[in-house]
PyMOL commands that place a pseudoatom at each C-alpha (Angstrom):
pseudoatom trace, name=CA, resn=GLN, resi=1, chain=A, elem=C, hetatm=0, pos=[-6.999, -85.966, -47.334]
pseudoatom trace, name=CA, resn=VAL, resi=2, chain=A, elem=C, hetatm=0, pos=[-7.769, -88.435, -50.079]
pseudoatom trace, name=CA, resn=GLN, resi=3, chain=A, elem=C, hetatm=0, pos=[-5.511, -90.944, -51.796]
pseudoatom trace, name=CA, resn=LEU, resi=4, chain=A, elem=C, hetatm=0, pos=[-6.498, -92.116, -55.264]
pseudoatom trace, name=CA, resn=VAL, resi=5, chain=A, elem=C, hetatm=0, pos=[-5.059, -95.080, -57.159]
pseudoatom trace, name=CA, resn=GLU, resi=6, chain=A, elem=C, hetatm=0, pos=[-6.015, -95.770, -60.764]
pseudoatom trace, name=CA, resn=SER, resi=7, chain=A, elem=C, hetatm=0, pos=[-5.811, -99.067, -62.601]
pseudoatom trace, name=CA, resn=GLY, resi=8, chain=A, elem=C, hetatm=0, pos=[-7.007, -100.625, -65.827]
pseudoatom trace, name=CA, resn=GLY, resi=9, chain=A, elem=C, hetatm=0, pos=[-5.087, -98.660, -68.411]
pseudoatom trace, name=CA, resn=GLY, resi=10, chain=A, elem=C, hetatm=0, pos=[-3.243, -100.246, -71.285]
pseudoatom trace, name=CA, resn=LEU, resi=11, chain=A, elem=C, hetatm=0, pos=[-3.061, -100.678, -75.033]
pseudoatom trace, name=CA, resn=VAL, resi=12, chain=A, elem=C, hetatm=0, pos=[-6.251, -101.156, -77.009]
pseudoatom trace, name=CA, resn=GLN, resi=13, chain=A, elem=C, hetatm=0, pos=[-7.143, -101.102, -80.699]
pseudoatom trace, name=CA, resn=PRO, resi=14, chain=A, elem=C, hetatm=0, pos=[-9.381, -98.393, -82.136]
pseudoatom trace, name=CA, resn=GLY, resi=15, chain=A, elem=C, hetatm=0, pos=[-13.002, -99.288, -81.514]
pseudoatom trace, name=CA, resn=GLY, resi=16, chain=A, elem=C, hetatm=0, pos=[-12.129, -101.298, -78.452]
pseudoatom trace, name=CA, resn=SER, resi=17, chain=A, elem=C, hetatm=0, pos=[-13.073, -100.800, -74.824]
pseudoatom trace, name=CA, resn=LEU, resi=18, chain=A, elem=C, hetatm=0, pos=[-11.364, -100.354, -71.484]
pseudoatom trace, name=CA, resn=ARG, resi=19, chain=A, elem=C, hetatm=0, pos=[-12.639, -99.989, -67.955]
pseudoatom trace, name=CA, resn=LEU, resi=20, chain=A, elem=C, hetatm=0, pos=[-10.611, -97.807, -65.621]
pseudoatom trace, name=CA, resn=SER, resi=21, chain=A, elem=C, hetatm=0, pos=[-10.932, -98.192, -61.870]
pseudoatom trace, name=CA, resn=CYS, resi=22, chain=A, elem=C, hetatm=0, pos=[-10.044, -95.811, -59.068]
pseudoatom trace, name=CA, resn=ALA, resi=23, chain=A, elem=C, hetatm=0, pos=[-9.723, -96.805, -55.430]
pseudoatom trace, name=CA, resn=ALA, resi=24, chain=A, elem=C, hetatm=0, pos=[-10.146, -93.991, -52.927]
pseudoatom trace, name=CA, resn=SER, resi=25, chain=A, elem=C, hetatm=0, pos=[-8.977, -93.976, -49.327]
pseudoatom trace, name=CA, resn=GLY, resi=26, chain=A, elem=C, hetatm=0, pos=[-8.115, -91.621, -46.484]
pseudoatom trace, name=CA, resn=SER, resi=27, chain=A, elem=C, hetatm=0, pos=[-11.387, -89.746, -46.107]
pseudoatom trace, name=CA, resn=ILE, resi=28, chain=A, elem=C, hetatm=0, pos=[-15.125, -90.114, -46.442]
pseudoatom trace, name=CA, resn=PHE, resi=29, chain=A, elem=C, hetatm=0, pos=[-15.707, -91.080, -50.039]
pseudoatom trace, name=CA, resn=THR, resi=30, chain=A, elem=C, hetatm=0, pos=[-19.207, -89.654, -50.212]
pseudoatom trace, name=CA, resn=SER, resi=31, chain=A, elem=C, hetatm=0, pos=[-17.930, -86.206, -49.217]
pseudoatom trace, name=CA, resn=TYR, resi=32, chain=A, elem=C, hetatm=0, pos=[-16.516, -85.691, -52.700]
pseudoatom trace, name=CA, resn=VAL, resi=33, chain=A, elem=C, hetatm=0, pos=[-17.498, -85.348, -56.278]
pseudoatom trace, name=CA, resn=MET, resi=34, chain=A, elem=C, hetatm=0, pos=[-15.363, -87.799, -58.259]
pseudoatom trace, name=CA, resn=GLY, resi=35, chain=A, elem=C, hetatm=0, pos=[-14.025, -87.269, -61.721]
pseudoatom trace, name=CA, resn=TRP, resi=36, chain=A, elem=C, hetatm=0, pos=[-11.737, -88.430, -64.475]
pseudoatom trace, name=CA, resn=HIS, resi=37, chain=A, elem=C, hetatm=0, pos=[-9.331, -86.110, -66.261]
pseudoatom trace, name=CA, resn=ARG, resi=38, chain=A, elem=C, hetatm=0, pos=[-6.881, -86.838, -69.034]
pseudoatom trace, name=CA, resn=GLN, resi=39, chain=A, elem=C, hetatm=0, pos=[-3.715, -85.270, -70.382]
pseudoatom trace, name=CA, resn=VAL, resi=40, chain=A, elem=C, hetatm=0, pos=[-1.669, -85.629, -73.538]
pseudoatom trace, name=CA, resn=PRO, resi=41, chain=A, elem=C, hetatm=0, pos=[1.951, -84.421, -73.345]
pseudoatom trace, name=CA, resn=GLY, resi=42, chain=A, elem=C, hetatm=0, pos=[2.133, -80.809, -74.449]
pseudoatom trace, name=CA, resn=LYS, resi=43, chain=A, elem=C, hetatm=0, pos=[-1.584, -80.236, -73.963]
pseudoatom trace, name=CA, resn=GLN, resi=44, chain=A, elem=C, hetatm=0, pos=[-3.773, -79.026, -71.121]
pseudoatom trace, name=CA, resn=ARG, resi=45, chain=A, elem=C, hetatm=0, pos=[-5.462, -81.459, -68.816]
pseudoatom trace, name=CA, resn=GLU, resi=46, chain=A, elem=C, hetatm=0, pos=[-9.142, -81.778, -69.545]
pseudoatom trace, name=CA, resn=LEU, resi=47, chain=A, elem=C, hetatm=0, pos=[-12.114, -82.991, -67.597]
pseudoatom trace, name=CA, resn=VAL, resi=48, chain=A, elem=C, hetatm=0, pos=[-13.553, -86.170, -69.059]
pseudoatom trace, name=CA, resn=ALA, resi=49, chain=A, elem=C, hetatm=0, pos=[-16.404, -86.889, -66.666]
pseudoatom trace, name=CA, resn=ALA, resi=50, chain=A, elem=C, hetatm=0, pos=[-17.585, -86.218, -63.135]
pseudoatom trace, name=CA, resn=ILE, resi=51, chain=A, elem=C, hetatm=0, pos=[-20.111, -87.802, -60.810]
pseudoatom trace, name=CA, resn=THR, resi=52, chain=A, elem=C, hetatm=0, pos=[-21.631, -86.625, -57.545]
pseudoatom trace, name=CA, resn=SER, resi=53, chain=A, elem=C, hetatm=0, pos=[-22.202, -88.811, -54.510]
pseudoatom trace, name=CA, resn=GLY, resi=54, chain=A, elem=C, hetatm=0, pos=[-25.834, -89.047, -55.544]
pseudoatom trace, name=CA, resn=GLY, resi=55, chain=A, elem=C, hetatm=0, pos=[-24.994, -90.255, -59.042]
pseudoatom trace, name=CA, resn=THR, resi=56, chain=A, elem=C, hetatm=0, pos=[-25.481, -87.106, -61.102]
pseudoatom trace, name=CA, resn=THR, resi=57, chain=A, elem=C, hetatm=0, pos=[-23.040, -87.155, -64.022]
pseudoatom trace, name=CA, resn=ASN, resi=58, chain=A, elem=C, hetatm=0, pos=[-21.483, -84.733, -66.448]
pseudoatom trace, name=CA, resn=TYR, resi=59, chain=A, elem=C, hetatm=0, pos=[-19.333, -85.475, -69.498]
pseudoatom trace, name=CA, resn=ALA, resi=60, chain=A, elem=C, hetatm=0, pos=[-17.055, -83.630, -71.823]
pseudoatom trace, name=CA, resn=ASN, resi=61, chain=A, elem=C, hetatm=0, pos=[-18.675, -83.202, -75.215]
pseudoatom trace, name=CA, resn=ALA, resi=62, chain=A, elem=C, hetatm=0, pos=[-15.931, -85.269, -76.833]
pseudoatom trace, name=CA, resn=VAL, resi=63, chain=A, elem=C, hetatm=0, pos=[-16.866, -88.413, -74.893]
pseudoatom trace, name=CA, resn=LYS, resi=64, chain=A, elem=C, hetatm=0, pos=[-20.632, -88.144, -74.553]
pseudoatom trace, name=CA, resn=GLY, resi=65, chain=A, elem=C, hetatm=0, pos=[-22.205, -91.409, -75.555]
pseudoatom trace, name=CA, resn=GLN, resi=66, chain=A, elem=C, hetatm=0, pos=[-18.856, -93.213, -75.496]
pseudoatom trace, name=CA, resn=PHE, resi=67, chain=A, elem=C, hetatm=0, pos=[-17.706, -93.084, -71.872]
pseudoatom trace, name=CA, resn=THR, resi=68, chain=A, elem=C, hetatm=0, pos=[-19.657, -93.832, -68.713]
pseudoatom trace, name=CA, resn=ILE, resi=69, chain=A, elem=C, hetatm=0, pos=[-18.596, -92.794, -65.228]
pseudoatom trace, name=CA, resn=SER, resi=70, chain=A, elem=C, hetatm=0, pos=[-19.955, -94.633, -62.218]
pseudoatom trace, name=CA, resn=ARG, resi=71, chain=A, elem=C, hetatm=0, pos=[-19.209, -95.004, -58.527]
pseudoatom trace, name=CA, resn=ASP, resi=72, chain=A, elem=C, hetatm=0, pos=[-19.732, -97.524, -55.775]
pseudoatom trace, name=CA, resn=ASN, resi=73, chain=A, elem=C, hetatm=0, pos=[-19.882, -95.595, -52.526]
pseudoatom trace, name=CA, resn=ALA, resi=74, chain=A, elem=C, hetatm=0, pos=[-19.906, -98.745, -50.406]
pseudoatom trace, name=CA, resn=LYS, resi=75, chain=A, elem=C, hetatm=0, pos=[-16.584, -99.836, -51.941]
pseudoatom trace, name=CA, resn=ASN, resi=76, chain=A, elem=C, hetatm=0, pos=[-15.019, -96.370, -52.281]
pseudoatom trace, name=CA, resn=MET, resi=77, chain=A, elem=C, hetatm=0, pos=[-14.552, -96.978, -55.988]
pseudoatom trace, name=CA, resn=VAL, resi=78, chain=A, elem=C, hetatm=0, pos=[-15.128, -94.961, -59.124]
pseudoatom trace, name=CA, resn=TYR, resi=79, chain=A, elem=C, hetatm=0, pos=[-15.027, -96.316, -62.666]
pseudoatom trace, name=CA, resn=LEU, resi=80, chain=A, elem=C, hetatm=0, pos=[-14.761, -95.087, -66.210]
pseudoatom trace, name=CA, resn=GLN, resi=81, chain=A, elem=C, hetatm=0, pos=[-16.102, -97.384, -68.897]
pseudoatom trace, name=CA, resn=MET, resi=82, chain=A, elem=C, hetatm=0, pos=[-14.605, -96.345, -72.221]
pseudoatom trace, name=CA, resn=ASN, resi=83, chain=A, elem=C, hetatm=0, pos=[-16.142, -97.696, -75.413]
pseudoatom trace, name=CA, resn=SER, resi=84, chain=A, elem=C, hetatm=0, pos=[-15.537, -97.021, -79.097]
pseudoatom trace, name=CA, resn=LEU, resi=85, chain=A, elem=C, hetatm=0, pos=[-12.056, -95.798, -78.310]
pseudoatom trace, name=CA, resn=LYS, resi=86, chain=A, elem=C, hetatm=0, pos=[-10.276, -93.594, -80.822]
pseudoatom trace, name=CA, resn=PRO, resi=87, chain=A, elem=C, hetatm=0, pos=[-6.585, -92.723, -81.190]
pseudoatom trace, name=CA, resn=GLU, resi=88, chain=A, elem=C, hetatm=0, pos=[-7.394, -89.224, -79.934]
pseudoatom trace, name=CA, resn=ASP, resi=89, chain=A, elem=C, hetatm=0, pos=[-8.463, -90.783, -76.629]
pseudoatom trace, name=CA, resn=THR, resi=90, chain=A, elem=C, hetatm=0, pos=[-4.830, -91.715, -75.999]
pseudoatom trace, name=CA, resn=ALA, resi=91, chain=A, elem=C, hetatm=0, pos=[-3.742, -89.958, -72.813]
pseudoatom trace, name=CA, resn=VAL, resi=92, chain=A, elem=C, hetatm=0, pos=[-2.808, -90.373, -69.198]
pseudoatom trace, name=CA, resn=TYR, resi=93, chain=A, elem=C, hetatm=0, pos=[-6.059, -90.663, -67.291]
pseudoatom trace, name=CA, resn=TYR, resi=94, chain=A, elem=C, hetatm=0, pos=[-6.297, -89.316, -63.754]
pseudoatom trace, name=CA, resn=CYS, resi=95, chain=A, elem=C, hetatm=0, pos=[-8.833, -90.038, -61.089]
pseudoatom trace, name=CA, resn=THR, resi=96, chain=A, elem=C, hetatm=0, pos=[-9.817, -86.914, -59.162]
pseudoatom trace, name=CA, resn=ALA, resi=97, chain=A, elem=C, hetatm=0, pos=[-11.790, -85.977, -56.072]
pseudoatom trace, name=CA, resn=GLY, resi=98, chain=A, elem=C, hetatm=0, pos=[-13.217, -82.547, -55.495]
pseudoatom trace, name=CA, resn=VAL, resi=99, chain=A, elem=C, hetatm=0, pos=[-16.240, -80.386, -54.916]
pseudoatom trace, name=CA, resn=LEU, resi=100, chain=A, elem=C, hetatm=0, pos=[-18.792, -78.382, -56.808]
pseudoatom trace, name=CA, resn=ILE, resi=101, chain=A, elem=C, hetatm=0, pos=[-18.355, -74.619, -56.681]
pseudoatom trace, name=CA, resn=ARG, resi=102, chain=A, elem=C, hetatm=0, pos=[-19.745, -71.591, -58.469]
pseudoatom trace, name=CA, resn=ALA, resi=103, chain=A, elem=C, hetatm=0, pos=[-23.147, -72.944, -59.336]
pseudoatom trace, name=CA, resn=GLY, resi=104, chain=A, elem=C, hetatm=0, pos=[-22.060, -76.470, -60.158]
pseudoatom trace, name=CA, resn=THR, resi=105, chain=A, elem=C, hetatm=0, pos=[-18.531, -76.076, -61.532]
pseudoatom trace, name=CA, resn=TYR, resi=106, chain=A, elem=C, hetatm=0, pos=[-16.336, -79.042, -60.619]
pseudoatom trace, name=CA, resn=SER, resi=107, chain=A, elem=C, hetatm=0, pos=[-13.147, -78.192, -58.739]
pseudoatom trace, name=CA, resn=PRO, resi=108, chain=A, elem=C, hetatm=0, pos=[-10.761, -81.148, -58.249]
pseudoatom trace, name=CA, resn=HIS, resi=109, chain=A, elem=C, hetatm=0, pos=[-8.755, -81.129, -55.019]
pseudoatom trace, name=CA, resn=TYR, resi=110, chain=A, elem=C, hetatm=0, pos=[-6.974, -84.490, -55.183]
pseudoatom trace, name=CA, resn=TRP, resi=111, chain=A, elem=C, hetatm=0, pos=[-5.338, -86.358, -58.031]
pseudoatom trace, name=CA, resn=GLY, resi=112, chain=A, elem=C, hetatm=0, pos=[-4.250, -89.919, -58.559]
pseudoatom trace, name=CA, resn=GLN, resi=113, chain=A, elem=C, hetatm=0, pos=[-0.937, -90.858, -60.144]
pseudoatom trace, name=CA, resn=GLY, resi=114, chain=A, elem=C, hetatm=0, pos=[-2.503, -91.523, -63.523]
pseudoatom trace, name=CA, resn=THR, resi=115, chain=A, elem=C, hetatm=0, pos=[-2.802, -94.541, -65.775]
pseudoatom trace, name=CA, resn=GLN, resi=116, chain=A, elem=C, hetatm=0, pos=[-1.778, -94.638, -69.430]
pseudoatom trace, name=CA, resn=VAL, resi=117, chain=A, elem=C, hetatm=0, pos=[-4.360, -95.417, -72.077]
pseudoatom trace, name=CA, resn=THR, resi=118, chain=A, elem=C, hetatm=0, pos=[-3.043, -95.941, -75.591]
pseudoatom trace, name=CA, resn=VAL, resi=119, chain=A, elem=C, hetatm=0, pos=[-5.397, -96.461, -78.524]
pseudoatom trace, name=CA, resn=SER, resi=120, chain=A, elem=C, hetatm=0, pos=[-3.470, -97.700, -81.534]
pseudoatom trace, name=CA, resn=SER, resi=121, chain=A, elem=C, hetatm=0, pos=[-3.377, -100.403, -84.183]
for i in range(1, 121): cmd.bond("trace and resi %d" % i, "trace and resi %d" % (i + 1))
show_as sticks, trace
zoom trace
C-alpha cells in the first residue's frame, strides 16, 4: 500500500506560479509511476501529468509547456511546478501512484486527499 499526502495548494493570481509537493510512504516509491490529477466539481477527474521511476514524463495537452512534473526517489517525493496559471486551472489536485498498462497507459492505484488550487484575481 501507498499513502500520499499533498501540500502547496492555495490561492494565486492568474499568471502566477505554485509548486505542489507529494510525500509518499508505505511502500517502495520506485515501484510506481507517479502522477497528478485534478478535478473540478461537476466534472471528471483528468490526468495532468505522470512520471516514471526513470524520469520519463507525459502531460495533458492543456498543460504542456506550463506544468512540470518531477520526482526525487531518494526522498520519496513528487512535485508539480505550475507556471502561467489560468482560472481554468482551478481544481483540487491529487497526487497518484500507479502503473503503466496496455502499452504505456497510466493506471493510478492510490490517491492522496487532494489540495485545492484556486487561480483568481
